[in-house]
C-alpha positions as CSV (number, residue, x, y, z in Angstrom):
1,X,24.3,11.3,92.1
2,X,28.1,11.4,92.1
3,X,29.4,15.0,92.2
4,X,32.2,16.0,89.8
5,X,31.6,13.4,87.2
6,X,31.3,15.0,83.7
7,X,28.8,13.6,81.2
8,X,29.1,14.4,77.6
9,X,27.4,13.1,74.4
10,X,29.1,13.4,71.0
11,X,27.4,12.7,67.7
12,X,29.2,11.9,64.5
13,X,28.1,11.0,61.0
14,X,29.9,8.0,59.7
15,X,29.6,6.7,56.1
16,X,26.4,4.6,56.7
17,X,25.7,5.2,60.4
18,X,25.2,7.8,63.1
19,X,27.6,7.3,66.0
20,X,26.7,8.3,69.5
21,X,29.5,8.4,72.0
22,X,28.4,8.8,75.6
23,X,31.1,9.8,78.1
24,X,30.6,9.4,81.8
25,X,33.7,10.3,83.7
26,X,36.5,8.0,82.4
27,X,34.0,5.5,80.9
28,X,32.5,5.8,77.4
29,X,29.9,3.8,75.4
30,X,29.6,3.9,71.7
31,X,26.3,3.3,69.9
32,X,26.0,3.1,66.1
33,X,22.6,3.5,64.5
34,X,21.6,3.3,60.9
35,X,19.3,6.0,59.5
36,X,16.1,4.2,60.3
37,X,17.2,3.4,63.9
38,X,18.3,7.0,64.4
39,X,15.0,8.4,63.3
40,X,13.1,6.0,65.6
41,X,15.4,7.0,68.4
42,X,14.8,10.7,67.8
43,X,11.1,10.2,67.9
44,X,11.2,8.2,71.1
45,X,13.5,10.8,72.7
46,X,11.1,13.6,71.7
47,X,8.2,11.7,73.3
48,X,10.2,11.0,76.5
49,X,11.2,14.7,76.8
50,X,7.6,15.8,76.2
51,X,6.3,13.3,78.8
52,X,9.0,14.4,81.3
53,X,8.0,18.1,80.8
54,X,4.3,17.3,81.5
55,X,5.2,15.3,84.6
56,X,7.2,18.1,86.1
57,X,4.1,20.3,85.9
58,X,2.0,17.8,87.9
59,X,1.9,18.4,91.6
60,X,1.4,15.4,93.8
61,X,0.2,16.1,97.4
């Protein structure tokens, strides 16, 4: 992983969309989702976070 590179995520509500802007150092990526897509994304993200938390608790010898 590169040291010193700042990552930031901004969320904005536009008229008909939710706008995610992901900043990684000097680069940025903009993703616009409608309400249905944003809800599906939120559910998928919640599942991924839960799965990640469970995997951190598993010890592999």
